[in-house]
C-alpha positions as CSV (number, residue, x, y, z in Angstrom):
1,X,133.5,29.5,78.5
2,X,136.8,31.0,78.2
3,X,138.2,28.3,80.4
4,X,137.0,25.2,78.0
5,X,138.6,27.1,74.9
6,X,141.8,27.4,76.7
7,X,142.1,24.1,77.7
8,X,140.7,22.6,73.9
9,X,143.1,24.7,72.3
10,X,146.2,23.3,75.4
11,X,145.0,19.7,74.3
12,X,145.4,20.8,70.4
13,X,149.1,21.9,71.2
14,X,150.3,19.5,73.9
15,X,148.2,16.7,73.0
16,X,149.0,15.9,69.4
17,X,152.0,14.6,67.3
18,X,153.3,18.1,66.2
19,X,156.9,17.0,66.0
20,X,156.3,14.1,64.2
21,X,154.4,16.3,62.2
22,X,156.7,18.8,61.5
23,X,159.8,16.7,60.7
24,X,158.1,13.2,58.6
25,X,155.1,15.1,56.8
26,X,155.2,19.3,56.7
27,X,159.2,19.8,56.3
28,X,159.8,17.0,53.9
29,X,156.9,17.9,51.3
30,X,157.9,21.7,51.7
31,X,161.3,21.0,50.7
32,X,160.4,18.8,47.9
33,X,157.9,21.7,46.7
34,X,160.9,23.8,46.8
35,X,163.1,21.6,45.1
36,X,160.3,21.3,42.3
37,X,159.6,24.7,41.8
38,X,163.6,25.1,41.1
39,X,163.4,22.6,38.5
40,X,165.3,19.9,40.6
41,X,162.4,16.9,40.7
42,X,165.1,14.6,41.7
43,X,166.5,16.7,44.6
44,X,162.9,17.2,45.7
45,X,162.7,13.5,45.9
46,X,166.1,12.9,47.8
47,X,165.1,15.6,50.4
48,X,162.0,14.5,51.3
49,X,163.6,10.8,51.5
50,X,166.6,12.2,53.3
51,X,164.0,13.6,56.4
52,X,161.9,10.3,56.4
53,X,164.6,8.1,56.5
54,X,166.5,10.0,59.1
55,X,163.5,10.7,61.1
56,X,162.2,7.3,61.4
57,X,165.3,5.8,62.3
58,X,165.6,8.8,64.8
59,X,162.6,8.0,66.5
60,X,163.0,3.6,66.7
61,X,166.3,4.6,68.2
62,X,165.0,6.9,71.2
63,X,161.4,5.6,71.4
64,X,161.9,2.1,70.2
65,X,158.7,2.4,68.3
66,X,157.7,2.7,64.7
67,X,156.7,6.3,63.4
68,X,154.2,6.1,60.8
69,X,154.1,9.5,59.5
70,X,157.7,9.0,57.5
71,X,156.5,5.7,56.5
72,X,153.2,7.4,55.1
73,X,154.6,10.1,53.7
74,X,157.5,8.3,51.7
75,X,155.3,5.7,50.6
76,X,152.9,8.0,48.9
77,X,155.3,10.4,47.8
78,X,157.5,7.4,45.8
79,X,154.1,6.1,44.0
80,X,153.2,9.7,42.7
81,X,157.3,9.8,41.7
82,X,157.0,6.4,40.1
83,X,154.4,7.5,37.8
84,X,156.5,10.5,36.3
85,X,160.2,8.4,36.5
86,X,158.3,5.5,34.2
87,X,156.2,8.4,32.0
88,X,153.2,6.2,32.1
89,X,150.6,6.7,29.6
90,X,147.8,9.1,30.5
91,X,145.0,6.6,31.7
92,X,147.5,4.1,33.7
93,X,149.0,7.1,35.2
94,X,145.8,9.1,36.6
95,X,144.7,5.4,38.1
96,X,148.0,5.1,39.9
97,X,148.1,8.6,40.9
98,X,144.3,7.9,42.0
99,X,145.6,5.0,44.0
100,X,148.6,6.5,45.6
101,X,146.0,9.7,47.1
102,X,143.7,6.9,48.1
103,X,146.3,4.7,49.6
104,X,146.5,6.8,52.8
105,X,142.8,5.8,53.6
106,X,142.7,1.8,53.1
107,X,144.6,1.1,56.5
108,X,142.3,3.5,58.3
109,X,138.8,1.8,57.1
110,X,140.2,-1.9,57.2
111,X,141.6,-1.1,61.2
112,X,138.2,-0.2,62.1
113,X,137.3,-4.2,62.1
114,X,140.2,-4.8,64.4
115,X,141.2,-4.4,68.0
116,X,142.6,-1.2,67.5
117,X,141.9,1.6,65.1
118,X,144.7,3.2,63.2
119,X,144.2,6.5,64.6
120,X,145.6,5.1,68.1
121,X,149.1,4.6,66.4
122,X,149.6,8.1,65.8
123,X,148.4,9.6,68.9
124,X,151.1,8.8,72.3
125,X,149.2,6.9,74.7
126,X,150.3,9.3,77.4
127,X,148.1,11.7,76.1
128,X,145.3,10.1,76.7
129,X,145.9,9.2,80.2
130,X,144.2,11.7,81.7
131,X,140.4,10.3,80.5
132,X,139.5,8.1,83.7
133,X,139.8,4.5,83.3
134,X,136.2,4.2,83.8
135,X,135.3,5.2,80.5
136,X,138.7,3.9,78.8
137,X,137.4,0.3,79.6
138,X,134.0,1.1,78.1
139,X,132.8,-0.2,74.7
140,X,132.3,3.8,73.6
141,X,135.5,4.9,74.1
142,X,136.8,2.4,71.4
143,X,133.6,3.5,69.5
144,X,134.8,6.8,69.6
145,X,138.6,6.1,67.9
146,X,136.7,4.5,65.1
147,X,134.9,6.9,64.3
148,X,137.9,9.1,64.1
149,X,139.4,6.4,62.5
150,X,136.9,6.4,59.5
151,X,137.0,10.1,59.4
152,X,140.4,9.9,58.3
153,X,139.6,7.1,55.8
154,X,137.1,9.0,54.4
155,X,138.5,12.3,54.0
156,X,141.4,10.6,52.3
157,X,139.1,8.6,50.2
158,X,136.6,11.3,49.2
159,X,139.5,13.7,48.6
160,X,141.5,11.3,46.1
161,X,138.3,10.6,44.1
162,X,138.1,14.5,43.9
163,X,141.3,15.3,42.8
164,X,140.8,12.6,40.1
165,X,137.6,14.3,38.5
166,X,139.6,18.0,38.9
167,X,142.6,16.4,37.0
168,X,140.3,14.6,34.6
169,X,138.1,18.2,33.6
170,X,141.2,19.8,33.7
171,X,139.9,22.6,36.3
172,X,142.7,25.1,37.0
173,X,142.3,25.4,40.6
174,X,143.1,21.1,40.9
175,X,147.0,21.9,41.9
176,X,145.8,24.1,45.0
177,X,143.6,21.8,45.9
178,X,145.7,19.1,45.8
179,X,148.3,21.0,47.7
180,X,145.2,21.6,50.4
181,X,145.2,17.8,51.0
182,X,148.3,17.4,51.9
183,X,150.0,18.7,55.2
184,X,147.0,21.0,55.8
185,X,144.2,18.5,55.4
186,X,146.3,16.4,58.1
187,X,146.9,19.0,60.3
188,X,142.9,19.8,60.4
189,X,142.4,15.7,60.8
190,X,144.9,16.7,64.0
191,X,143.0,18.8,65.2
192,X,139.5,16.8,64.6
193,X,141.2,13.9,66.7
194,X,141.1,16.3,69.7
195,X,137.7,18.3,69.0
196,X,135.7,15.0,68.5
197,X,136.2,12.6,71.1
198,X,136.5,15.4,73.8
199,X,132.6,16.4,72.5
200,X,131.7,12.8,71.9
201,X,132.8,11.0,75.7
202,X,131.3,14.5,77.1
203,X,128.1,13.8,75.4
204,X,128.1,9.7,76.3
205,X,129.3,10.4,79.7
206,X,128.1,13.8,81.5
207,X,129.4,14.8,84.1
208,X,132.8,13.1,84.0
């Protein structure tokens, strides 16, 4: 049992894009929050934007690929910022904020009907090479990643609905819940993206 736990922990540490997570999500969001708490919202947006753009360019130059982490972080944050900047009336502002929160989930669900589900754009393909070729070529393999992608999509949409409801009900812990649905939820979803495929593929291919 100890070996299995160590193996799972090793996969979580080594096979997930924690570098992307830190530089394009955790760091920019927390820098923005620090600036907000010091009464400098514009500086917070500038710091977040700078982090996302710098990391996007760095990743593109180094790996010749697009990293989706900074793109999502920047787009969603700018949508929320637009609500405050343009001083929309309460009702339209609530809808824009809800759509901004739910936006992340929609592309995940759309890709369920495509050949490659979105979660595979976040996970480095090299980290999946340990999976036997027979499994990788089976329909179950892609089905597994579609289930994980659906989990991501529904997580964003459900939390967006809950946040909107809490704000409408003026619940005092709405801000805390909103914070937890940021980078902490992404960290949990990344871990699920390792645990679930490991469990599901082992169930479908016992002994492999």
